[in-house]
C-alpha positions in Angstrom: 132.8 63.8 88.0 131.7 63.4 91.6 129.7 60.6 92.9 126.4 60.9 94.8 128.0 60.5 98.3 130.3 63.5 97.7 127.3 65.7 96.8 125.3 64.6 99.8 128.2 65.4 102.1 128.8 68.8 100.5 125.1 69.7 100.7 124.8 68.5 104.3 127.8 70.6 105.3 126.4 73.7 103.6 123.1 73.3 105.3 124.7 72.8 108.7 127.0 75.9 108.2 123.9 78.0 107.3 122.1 76.7 110.4 125.1 77.6 112.6 125.3 81.1 111.2 121.6 81.7 111.7 121.6 80.5 115.3 124.8 82.4 116.3 123.2 85.6 115.0 120.1 84.9 116.9 121.9 84.2 120.2 124.0 87.3 119.8 120.8 89.4 119.5 119.4 87.7 122.6 122.5 88.5 124.6 122.4 92.1 123.4 118.8 92.4 124.7 119.7 90.8 128.0 122.8 93.0 128.6 122.1 96.5 127.3 125.1 98.8 127.2 125.6 101.0 130.3 124.3 104.5 130.0 127.0 107.1 129.9 127.1 109.7 132.7 126.2 113.2 131.6 129.2 115.4 131.2 129.4 118.0 134.0 130.2 121.6 132.9 132.9 122.1 135.5 134.6 118.8 134.6 135.2 117.9 138.3 133.1 114.7 138.4 134.5 113.4 135.1 138.1 114.3 136.3 137.7 112.4 139.5 136.5 109.3 137.8 139.4 109.3 135.4 142.7 108.5 137.0 146.0 107.8 135.2 148.8 105.8 136.8 152.2 107.5 136.6 154.9 105.8 134.6 157.2 103.6 136.6 160.5 105.1 137.6 163.5 104.4 135.4 165.5 101.5 136.9 169.2 101.4 136.4 170.3 98.1 134.7 173.2 96.2 136.3 174.9 93.4 134.3 176.8 90.5 135.8 179.0 88.1 133.8 179.9 84.4 134.4 182.5 82.9 132.1 183.5 79.3 131.3 186.1 78.2 128.7 183.4 78.1 126.0 180.6 80.5 127.0 180.3 84.0 128.6 176.9 84.5 130.3 175.6 88.0 131.0 172.8 88.3 133.5 170.7 91.4 134.2 168.9 92.5 137.3 165.9 93.6 135.2 163.7 90.5 135.3 166.5 88.4 136.9 167.4 86.5 133.7 170.1 85.8 131.2 170.5 88.8 128.9 173.1 87.3 126.5 175.1 84.1 126.1 178.2 84.5 123.9 179.9 81.4 122.6 183.6 81.9 122.5 184.4 79.1 120.0 181.5 79.8 117.6 181.6 82.5 114.9 179.0 84.1 112.8 178.5 83.6 109.1 178.6 86.0 106.1 179.7 89.5 107.1 179.9 88.5 110.8 182.7 86.0 110.6 184.8 87.9 113.1 182.0 88.1 115.7 181.1 85.4 118.3 177.6 83.9 118.2 175.4 85.6 120.8 172.2 84.0 121.9 169.3 86.5 122.7 171.2 89.3 121.0 168.0 90.9 119.7 165.8 89.7 122.6 163.3 92.1 124.1 163.5 90.4 127.5 166.0 88.3 129.3 165.8 84.5 129.0 164.0 83.2 132.0 162.9 86.6 133.2 160.8 86.3 136.4 157.8 88.6 136.2 154.2 88.6 137.3 151.3 88.6 134.9 151.1 91.9 133.1 154.5 93.1 134.3 157.4 93.9 132.1 160.9 92.8 132.9 162.1 96.4 132.9 159.8 97.3 135.8 161.1 94.7 138.3 164.6 95.0 139.5 166.2 92.2 141.4 169.2 92.4 143.7 171.9 90.0 142.7 174.4 88.7 145.3 177.5 86.9 144.1 177.9 83.7 146.2 179.7 80.5 145.8 177.9 77.6 147.5 177.0 74.1 146.7 173.3 73.4 146.1 172.2 69.8 145.2 174.9 68.8 142.8 175.3 72.3 141.3 177.1 75.5 142.2 175.2 78.6 142.9 177.1 81.7 141.7 174.2 84.2 141.7 171.3 84.7 144.0 168.3 86.7 142.8 166.6 88.4 145.7 163.0 89.5 145.0 162.3 93.1 145.5 160.3 94.2 148.5 
């Protein structure tokens, strides 16, 4: 059924897999001995020491969303100040299918965050509000209609 080379390769792979499992367990045991888990602090009866060590950050304040629209003959773009991105793009000449034949196609309709949202690592777009100024100026072969100003 199988030739000799096939059996040699299967046996060699099995042996190497077993050696890998053996040495990975051994190295995990050595690491556990080198880095013992930190001892927990004894609980104080009054709870003041434990309460001082535990600090909870308050929830960020609710930021009001502002939407800005920019229209062309084929697309309506809706920008948001939360994250400074494109919230929805609605195509005027494109319609849905099935039961949505009377509705325009909307990009990012169910998106959790705006397209191109500008955030830092670990931040959510809902926690950073940008100020948007409507301008009309020429920037390097394109028109700038909106300027997103970073929050202070």
